[in-house]
C-alpha positions in Angstrom: -154.3 -43.3 -8.0 -154.7 -47.0 -7.2 -157.7 -49.0 -8.4 -159.5 -48.9 -5.0 -162.7 -46.9 -5.0 -163.0 -43.8 -2.9 -164.9 -43.8 0.3 -165.8 -41.7 3.2 -163.2 -41.0 5.8 -162.4 -44.1 7.9 -161.2 -43.4 11.4 -159.3 -46.3 13.0 -157.1 -46.9 16.0 -154.6 -49.6 16.3 -151.8 -50.8 18.6 -148.2 -51.0 17.3 -145.4 -53.4 18.1 -144.3 -54.1 21.6 -141.8 -51.3 21.7 -144.6 -48.8 21.4 -147.3 -51.0 22.9 -149.7 -48.3 24.0 -149.2 -45.8 21.2 -152.4 -45.7 19.1 -152.7 -44.5 15.5 -155.7 -42.7 14.1 -156.0 -42.3 10.3 -157.0 -38.8 9.2 -157.0 -39.3 5.4 -155.5 -41.7 2.8 -155.9 -42.6 -0.9 -159.4 -43.9 -0.3 -160.6 -40.7 1.2 -162.7 -38.4 -0.9 -161.3 -34.9 -0.9 -164.0 -32.5 0.2 -165.2 -30.3 -2.7 -163.4 -32.5 -5.3 -165.5 -35.6 -5.6 -162.4 -37.7 -6.1 -159.9 -39.4 -3.8 -156.7 -37.8 -2.5 -153.6 -38.8 -4.5 -150.9 -37.3 -2.2 -150.1 -35.3 0.9 -147.5 -33.0 2.3 -146.4 -33.0 6.0 -149.3 -31.9 8.2 -149.6 -29.9 11.4 -151.6 -30.4 14.6 -153.1 -28.4 17.4 -155.5 -29.8 20.1 -156.2 -32.9 18.1 -157.1 -31.0 14.9 -155.0 -31.3 11.8 -154.3 -29.1 8.7 -152.5 -30.4 5.6 -152.0 -29.8 1.9 -153.5 -32.5 -0.2 -153.5 -33.4 -3.9 -156.8 -34.5 -5.6 -158.1 -34.0 -9.1 -155.2 -31.9 -10.3 -151.7 -30.7 -9.6 -152.8 -27.5 -7.8 -154.1 -29.2 -4.7 -155.8 -27.7 -1.7 -155.7 -26.8 2.0 -157.7 -29.2 4.2 -158.4 -29.4 7.9 -160.3 -31.4 10.5 -161.1 -28.1 12.4 -164.6 -28.5 13.7 -164.5 -32.2 13.9 -164.8 -33.3 10.3 -162.6 -33.1 7.2 -163.2 -30.0 5.2 -161.6 -27.9 2.4 -160.2 -24.5 3.5 -159.1 -23.4 0.1 -158.5 -24.8 -3.4 -158.3 -23.5 -7.0 -162.1 -22.8 -6.9 -161.9 -20.6 -3.7 -162.1 -16.8 -4.1 -159.2 -14.9 -2.6 -160.3 -12.6 0.2 -160.3 -9.0 -0.9 -159.9 -9.9 -4.5 -162.0 -10.8 -7.5 -159.6 -13.6 -8.4 -159.4 -17.2 -7.1 -156.5 -19.0 -5.7 -154.3 -20.7 -8.3 -151.3 -21.8 -6.2 -151.4 -22.8 -2.5 -148.2 -23.5 -0.7 -147.5 -26.9 0.7 -147.5 -26.7 4.5 -150.4 -24.9 6.1 -150.3 -24.5 9.9 -153.0 -24.8 12.5 -153.4 -23.3 15.9 -155.9 -21.6 18.2 -158.8 -22.5 15.9 -157.0 -21.0 12.9 -155.5 -22.4 9.7 -153.0 -20.2 7.9 -151.2 -20.6 4.6 -149.6 -18.7 1.7 -151.4 -18.5 -1.7 -151.7 -16.5 -4.9 -153.7 -16.1 -8.1 -152.8 -17.5 -11.5 -150.6 -14.5 -12.5 -149.2 -14.0 -9.0 -150.8 -10.5 -9.0 -152.5 -11.1 -5.7 -150.4 -12.9 -3.2 -150.4 -13.1 0.6 -150.8 -14.9 3.9 -154.4 -16.0 4.6 -156.2 -17.5 7.6 -159.3 -19.5 8.0 -161.1 -18.9 11.3 -164.6 -18.6 12.5 -166.0 -20.1 9.3 -164.4 -17.7 6.8 -161.1 -16.7 5.2 -159.4 -13.4 5.8 -156.2 -11.6 4.9 -153.3 -11.7 7.4 -151.1 -9.8 5.0 -151.0 -9.4 1.2 -149.5 -7.1 -1.4 -151.9 -4.4 -0.5 -151.0 -4.5 3.2 -148.8 -1.6 4.4 -145.5 -2.8 5.9 -145.5 -2.1 9.7 -142.9 0.5 10.5 -141.8 0.6 6.9 -142.7 2.2 3.6 -145.0 0.9 0.9 -146.8 -2.5 0.9 -145.5 -6.1 1.0 -144.4 -7.3 -2.4 -143.3 -10.8 -1.6 -144.1 -13.7 0.7 -142.0 -16.8 1.5 -143.9 -20.1 1.1 -143.7 -21.3 4.7 -145.5 -19.8 7.7 -146.1 -20.7 11.3 -149.1 -20.6 13.7 -149.0 -20.9 17.4 -151.5 -22.7 19.7 -152.7 -19.1 20.5 -153.5 -18.4 16.9 -150.5 -16.1 16.4 -148.9 -16.2 12.9 -145.3 -15.6 11.8 -144.2 -15.2 8.1 -141.5 -13.8 5.8 -142.5 -11.0 3.5 -140.0 -8.1 3.1 -138.7 -9.3 6.4 -139.9 -11.5 9.2 -143.2 -10.4 10.7 -145.7 -11.7 13.2 -149.4 -11.2 13.8 -150.3 -11.3 17.5 -153.9 -10.5 18.5 -154.6 -9.2 15.0 -151.7 -6.7 15.0 -148.8 -7.0 12.6 -145.3 -6.2 13.8 -141.7 -6.6 12.6 -139.5 -9.3 14.1 -136.4 -8.8 12.0 -135.3 -7.5 8.6 -132.1 -6.5 6.8 -131.8 -3.4 9.0 -131.9 -5.4 12.3 -128.6 -5.6 14.2 -127.5 -9.2 14.6 -127.4 -10.0 18.3 -124.1 -11.7 19.3 -122.9 -11.2 15.7 -121.6 -8.8 13.2 -123.5 -6.0 11.5 -127.2 -6.6 10.6 -129.1 -9.7 9.6 -129.3 -10.6 5.9 -133.0 -11.3 6.2 -132.5 -14.8 4.7 -136.1 -16.2 4.2 -136.4 -19.6 5.9 -139.0 -21.3 8.1 -139.9 -19.5 11.3 -141.8 -20.8 14.3 -144.0 -18.8 16.7 -145.4 -19.5 20.2 -146.7 -17.2 23.0 -145.6 -14.3 20.8 -142.0 -15.5 20.7 -140.5 -16.3 17.3 -137.5 -18.5 16.3 -135.7 -18.5 13.0 -132.5 -19.1 11.1 -130.5 -16.1 9.6 -127.1 -15.0 8.6 -125.2 -11.9 9.9 -123.0 -9.5 7.8 -119.9 -11.7 8.4 -121.8 -14.6 6.8 -122.1 -16.4 10.1 -125.2 -18.6 10.2 -127.2 -18.7 13.4 -130.4 -19.6 15.2 -132.2 -16.6 16.6 -135.3 -16.0 18.7 -137.3 -13.0 19.7 -138.1 -13.8 23.4 -140.3 -11.4 25.2 -139.6 -8.7 22.6 -135.8 -9.0 22.7 -133.9 -10.6 19.8 -131.5 -13.2 21.1 -128.8 -15.4 19.5 -129.6 -19.1 20.4 -126.6 -20.7 18.6 -124.3 -19.9 15.7 -121.3 -21.3 13.8 -119.2 -20.0 16.7 -121.1 -22.0 19.3 -119.4 -25.1 20.8 -121.4 -28.3 20.1 -122.9 -29.9 23.2 -121.5 -33.4 23.7 -119.1 -33.1 20.8 -116.0 -31.3 19.7 -115.8 -28.2 17.6 -118.5 -25.6 16.7 -121.7 -25.9 14.7 -121.3 -25.8 10.9 -124.7 -25.3 9.4 -128.4 -24.9 10.4 -130.1 -24.1 7.1 -129.3 -26.9 4.6 -129.3 -26.3 0.8 -132.3 -28.0 -0.8 -134.1 -28.7 2.5 -136.9 -26.7 4.0 -135.9 -26.9 7.6 -136.4 -24.6 10.5 -136.3 -24.3 14.3 -139.3 -25.0 16.5 -140.3 -22.9 19.6 -142.5 -23.5 22.6 -142.4 -20.7 25.2 -138.7 -20.0 25.5 -137.6 -23.5 24.4 -136.1 -23.7 20.9 -135.3 -27.0 19.2 -133.3 -27.1 16.0 -131.2 -29.4 13.7 -127.6 -28.6 13.1 -124.8 -30.1 11.1 -121.2 -30.5 12.3 -118.1 -29.7 10.1 -117.5 -33.4 9.7 -121.0 -33.8 8.2 -122.4 -35.4 11.3 -125.6 -33.8 12.6 -128.0 -33.7 15.6 -131.1 -32.3 17.2 -130.5 -29.7 19.9 -132.7 -28.0 22.5 -132.1 -24.6 24.1 -134.0 -24.5 27.3 -133.7 -22.6 30.6 -130.8 -20.6 29.2 -128.7 -23.6 28.3 -128.1 -25.6 25.2 -128.2 -29.4 25.2 -128.2 -32.3 22.8 -131.5 -34.2 22.2 -130.0 -36.8 19.9 -127.0 -37.0 17.6 -125.0 -39.6 15.7 -123.6 -40.9 19.0 -127.1 -41.6 20.3 -128.2 -45.2 20.2 -131.3 -45.7 18.0 -134.0 -47.4 20.2 -135.2 -50.8 19.1 -132.5 -50.8 16.3 -128.9 -51.9 16.1 -126.3 -49.1 16.3 -126.7 -45.3 16.5 -128.7 -42.8 14.6 -126.9 -41.9 11.3 -128.6 -38.6 10.4 -131.6 -36.2 11.1 -131.3 -33.9 8.1 -134.6 -34.6 6.3 -137.1 -33.0 8.7 -137.4 -30.2 11.3 -137.9 -31.2 14.9 -140.9 -30.1 16.9 -140.9 -29.1 20.6 -143.8 -28.9 23.0 -143.8 -28.9 26.8 -140.1 -29.8 26.9 -140.5 -32.9 24.7 -139.1 -33.0 21.2 -140.3 -35.1 18.2 -137.9 -35.7 15.3 -137.2 -38.0 12.3 -134.0 -40.0 12.6 -132.2 -42.2 10.1 -130.4 -45.4 11.0 -128.8 -48.2 9.1 -131.5 -49.7 6.9 -134.3 -47.2 7.5 -135.7 -44.2 9.4 -138.3 -43.5 12.0 -140.1 -40.9 14.1 -139.0 -40.7 17.7 -139.8 -38.5 20.6 -137.5 -37.3 23.4 -139.9 -37.6 26.4 -138.6 -36.8 29.8 -135.0 -37.1 28.4 -135.5 -40.7 27.1 -135.6 -41.3 23.3 -138.7 -43.4 22.6 -139.6 -44.8 19.2 -143.0 -44.0 17.7 -143.0 -45.6 14.3 -140.4 -46.7 11.8 -140.0 -48.0 8.2 -140.8 -51.7 8.1 -143.5 -51.4 10.8 -147.0 -52.5 10.1 -149.7 -49.8 10.2 -153.3 -50.6 9.3 -152.1 -53.9 7.9 -149.6 -52.3 5.5 -145.9 -52.0 5.6 -144.4 -48.5 6.2 -142.0 -47.4 3.4 -141.4 -43.7 4.4 -142.3 -41.2 7.0 -142.2 -37.4 7.2 -143.1 -34.7 9.8 -143.3 -30.9 9.9 -142.0 -28.5 12.6 -145.4 -28.3 14.2 -146.1 -32.1 14.3 -146.0 -32.4 18.1 -148.8 -31.1 20.4 -149.1 -32.5 23.9 -149.1 -36.3 23.6 -150.0 -36.4 19.9 -147.7 -36.5 16.8 -149.1 -36.1 13.3 -147.2 -37.4 10.3 -147.3 -38.4 6.7 -146.7 -42.0 5.8 -146.0 -43.8 2.5 -146.6 -47.6 2.3 -144.8 -50.2 0.3 -147.9 -51.1 -1.6 -148.3 -48.8 -4.6 -146.5 -46.1 -2.6 -149.8 -45.2 -1.1 -149.8 -42.1 1.2 -151.8 -41.3 4.3 -151.9 -38.9 7.2 -152.0 -40.4 10.8 -152.0 -39.1 14.3 -150.0 -41.0 16.9 -151.4 -40.7 20.4 -148.9 -41.3 23.1 -149.7 -42.4 26.6 -150.0 -39.4 28.9 -147.9 -41.1 31.7 -144.4 -42.5 31.8 -142.8 -44.9 34.3 -139.2 -45.6 35.3 -137.5 -49.0 35.4 -134.8 -49.2 38.0 -132.1 -51.8 37.4 -129.6 -53.1 39.9 -126.8 -55.5 39.0 -125.2 -57.8 41.6 -121.5 -58.4 40.7 -121.7 -56.0 37.8 -118.2 -56.9 36.5 -119.4 -60.4 36.1 -122.2 -59.6 33.7 -124.3 -56.9 32.0 -127.9 -56.3 31.0 -129.1 -55.4 27.5 -132.4 -53.8 26.5 -132.7 -50.8 28.9 -133.4 -47.3 27.7 -131.0 -44.6 28.9 -132.6 -43.0 30.9 -134.9 -45.9 31.6 -138.2 -44.0 31.0 -141.1 -45.7 29.2 -144.6 -44.9 28.2 -147.3 -46.6 30.4 -148.0 -50.1 29.1 -144.7 -50.6 27.2 -143.3 -54.1 27.3 -139.5 -54.0 28.1 -137.4 -57.1 27.3 -134.2 -57.3 29.4 -131.5 -59.9 28.7 -128.8 -60.8 31.2 -125.4 -61.5 29.6 -122.7 -63.1 31.9 -119.0 -62.4 31.3 -116.6 -65.1 30.3 -116.2 -67.5 33.2 -119.2 -66.2 35.1 -122.8 -67.2 35.1 -126.2 -65.6 35.4 -128.1 -66.8 38.5 -131.5 -65.2 38.6 -133.6 -62.0 38.4 -135.2 -60.5 41.4 -138.4 -58.8 40.2 -139.8 -56.6 42.9 -143.4 -56.1 43.7 -144.2 -52.4 42.8 -145.9 -52.0 46.2 -142.7 -53.2 48.0 -139.9 -52.0 45.7 -137.1 -52.6 48.1 -138.3 -55.7 49.9 -136.8 -59.0 48.7 -139.5 -60.8 50.7 -142.0 -59.7 48.1 -139.8 -60.3 45.0 -140.3 -62.9 42.4 -137.2 -64.9 41.3 -136.8 -65.8 37.6 -133.9 -67.9 36.3 -134.4 -67.3 32.6 -131.8 -64.8 31.2 -134.5 -63.0 29.3 -137.5 -61.4 31.0 -140.3 -59.0 29.9 -141.5 -56.3 32.2 -144.8 -54.5 31.6 -144.4 -50.9 32.6 -147.8 -50.3 34.1 -146.1 -48.5 37.0 -142.6 -47.8 38.2 -140.7 -51.1 38.4 -137.5 -52.4 40.0 -135.4 -55.5 39.0 -132.0 -56.9 40.0 -129.9 -59.1 37.8 -127.7 -61.5 39.9 -124.5 -62.9 38.5 -122.2 -65.4 40.1 -119.1 -67.6 39.8 -118.7 -70.3 37.2 -120.3 -70.8 33.8 -122.7 -73.6 34.6 -120.6 -76.0 32.6 -117.3 -75.6 34.4 -116.7 -76.5 38.1 -118.0 -73.8 40.4 -115.6 -71.9 42.6 -115.8 -72.5 46.3 -118.8 -70.6 47.8 -116.4 -68.9 50.3 -114.3 -67.6 47.5 -117.3 -66.3 45.7 -118.5 -64.6 48.9 -115.1 -62.9 49.4 -115.0 -61.6 45.8 -118.6 -60.7 45.4 -119.3 -57.0 44.9 -122.7 -55.5 44.7 -122.8 -52.4 42.5 -126.0 -50.5 42.2 -126.6 -49.4 38.6 -129.9 -47.4 39.0 -131.0 -45.6 36.0 -128.1 -46.6 33.7 
């Protein structure tokens, strides 16, 4: 722990760099925050989850065992730590697993006592802890009681819970039921599923998960409306690339799919070690971002995504992407990849060194994440609040073969208030003439347009905007071609939305 004294929770909001001009960041907890019930400051955090602006996370303070904390109810509180009695037992928790989930006014997690005699999935709701399932709970549709539980669980915005324990199970409306186990036929595959315990995700009673069939074919599965469905497997062609998927569950990484309604987002690796984020929506599979996708605000493409699970909500997908020299959190919003925060950015006056997210990090227009700073490797948890509206920048280029424009997103969708810098680059032997910046109230009327001769302009996306870059003959230094010749060779090519 650093030498700063602990203090009460400080909540702050700040504006980031111009690329994310209207994204605000609110601190939930950091190394100066007193851990409730401990009397000492937090010393570390694991990736948090969010629902309706409320956060749950595993935090370290005063010992290696740590505790489960939440802002449920409007203030930071401890849900469970090593001093908390286990519901239905005379013992207290000794070990609490690292990524609790929050949803529907409920915080759920996996924990056990010192000798691992009492172990289960537990939920905090309505001011008290209860058992979702433990080693005294009869297995639904099976024989005996649960005897093991995997460390990672999921909670939906409705308060439903999914977990691995002698199979993959879910609790919906207080009732436990089986999703899949080693006797479940593998849809679209061979034999039965191997019941390979990984991270699951639940929403609206639907559950997504990774598993392997009897032929050792890895796949992404989802129970949708009570029917088990294959979303993608190692036999599935990769959207936007050649070949089929190679892996979904990576050795040494705790990764899993994310589900919202019938939408399933997941990370997958190609046979050539490239990887990407994919979304199954409306019955079709598409790429969100891969190593052919330009990294916004950075030079070049993304290089990898393998260190964090994506999170999907309302058709938008949040993910962590790596690029040459760093990594960052981005969101696919309306089909456009928009940066949220990256290493090297300033946050609360400190430089970001590392970022991490969980598979329930996105809820509406908010993303919760863990950050490590350069100074003393200090850690903190923040919520990024994105503008609720987006706008489109339409670009036309006159004589497109004579020049190009740099700086436009593809598709050209931006959060409200974002400042977009466009640069006109003439081709050899040609020149940039001017910009035509149209009045938003008269988007197609040149009579209301502003002309700007500087090759670089900045547009504030406070509404839908339209601009035209005009290129012409000559370089400005060499003699101009005759006007008549320019007129004969001019070609106006509309490049809207590219």
